N, C-alpha and C positions, 0 to 999 in steps of 0.2 A: 356369313354371321347373321344371327337372328337379331334384328333391330326392332325395338318397340317404337322408338321415335328418335328423331334428330330435330333439334330446335336451337334457336339462339335467344338468350335471355341474360338476366343478371343472376349470379349465384345468389341463392336466397338464404343460405344458412351456413354456419360454421365460420372458419377463419377467413375465407375469401368473400364473405357476404358483401354484396354490392358490385362484385367484379363482373364485367360483361364476359360471358362464356358461351361456347358452343356445347351443348349437351348431347352426348351419344348415349341413349338409354338401351342397354342390351335387354333382351328377353331372357327370362328364367332366373330361378333362385333355388338354392339348396336348402332354404328355410321356408317357413310358412308363418310369418308373423301377423297376428291379428290386426295390428295397427298400420300395416303396410299401405301406402297410397299409390302404389304402381298398379296400373291395369295390366295384368299379365297375360291376358288372352289374345290380344292383337299384336301381329308383327309382320315383318317382311324380311325376305332374304337379301343380303347385300354383300357384295365383294369388298374387300378393302379399298379397291380403287373406287367403287361406288361411293363409300362413305367419305374418302378423301375429296372426291369431286363435289359432293353435297356440301361439305363444310368450308370448302374453298371460297365460297361466296360470302362468307361472313367476315367482318373486320377484326374480330378478336382473335388473338393467337393463344388464348386460355381455352383448353378443352377439358370438360368434365365428363369422364366415362363413369356411368352408373347403371343401375339396373332396377329390378332384379339384382343379381350378383355378377359383376363383370369378370371375376376371376374364372368363370365357367367358359369364357370365350376369348378373353383378351390374351393376345400373343406378343411375344417380344418383337416380332417382325412388324406387327402393326404399330406398337409404340415407337420403334425406330423410324418407321415411315412418317409418323406425326412429327418426330423430332426433325427429320430431314426437311420437313416444310416449315420449320420454325415454331411449332406448337409446344407450349408448356402443357404437360399431361398430368392432370389431377384425377385420381380414382377414388371413388366412394365404394367401400367394400365392407362386408360383415366380418372379414378377417379369418374366415374358416378355411380358406384356400389361398396359397401364396400367388402373389401377382408377379409379373416379370419385374427383374431387378431395375429395369430401365425407367420405371414410372418416376415422375418428378416429385409428386406429392401424394401420399397415401393418407386418405381420411378413413380411418377405421371406426366403424360404428358397430360394435358388437351387440348381439341381441341376447345377452345373459347366457352365452355359451362360451366354451373355450375358443381362443383364437390362436392362430399359428404364429403370430407376431408377438415379440416381446419389446419392439421399438417400431414406432410409426412417426409420421409427421404430425398428425392430428388424431386425437382420440375424442369421438363425438359419441357420447352416450345419450341414448334416448331415456328420459327420466320419467318414471311412472309415479313418483311421489314418495312420501315418507314410508319407510320400511323397505326400500329397494336395497338389495345388498351391493353396495358400491365397492366392497373389498374384492369383488371379481376382477377389478381393473387395476388392482394395486401393482401387479407385475408388469403392466405395460407402460413403457417409458414413451413420452411424446413431447415434441416442441410445444405443442398447443393442446390444452385440455378443454373440451367444450361439453357442457351439459344443456341438453335440449328438451324442453318440456314435451311430453307426449301429447299428440292431438288425438283425443279419444272421441271426437266429433259430438261432445256434450258440453255446452258452454259452461255450465256450473262446475262440472268435474275438471274441466280444463283450467278454470280460475283457481281451483284448489291445487292442481299440479303445478301451475306457474308459481303460485305462492310457496309451495313446498320446494320448488327448484331454486328459487331466489334465496330462500333461507339456508338450503344446503350450500349453496355457493358462498354465502356469507360466512358460514361456519368452516368451509373448506376452500380458502382463497386460491388454490391452484387452479380451480375450475372457473371458466367464464361462461356467461350465458350465451346460448345460441338459440335464436328464434327463427322460425320458419317465415322470414319476412315476405317471401313470394305469396304465401297464403294471407298473411295480414294485408298486404297491398293489393291483393288479387292480380298478381303478375304471374304470367306463365313461367 
């Protein structure tokens, strides 16, 4: 598997914000979003056993598999191996390719494109501000709906996007605010 990085931290966004977790970031994505904060150039090859050995040293049993796009590499065999070692498996996906059915929690963050899911555990939409077509997500059922202001790396524009996000949530209360707390707190 092509691994961008493996690290231990707190989940910084979405439903599990604040939860200690081992992050496995796969390399590669089938999309090219201009706001992506993943460094896609560097990686190393690792076997399933290499990854399991690496994460075994961390105390949390919560694993977040992210990317890039995890569905390009994630296998049922790997998820089963994680479960056999007592891990809860959360996957963050753009939803364009199906994941193994054995994943415990799917956080789907569509990027204004059609998704292959009509039901997920968590729908986390990156919000660009007023005028974004939110009807694209009407057909996706979720246990949790999170709206996350897009970080466009411009302080003034970010402030407008945050205000727009809050206003949208107040008008559409099925959504809850997701902030990238790891960026706010400068935590990896």
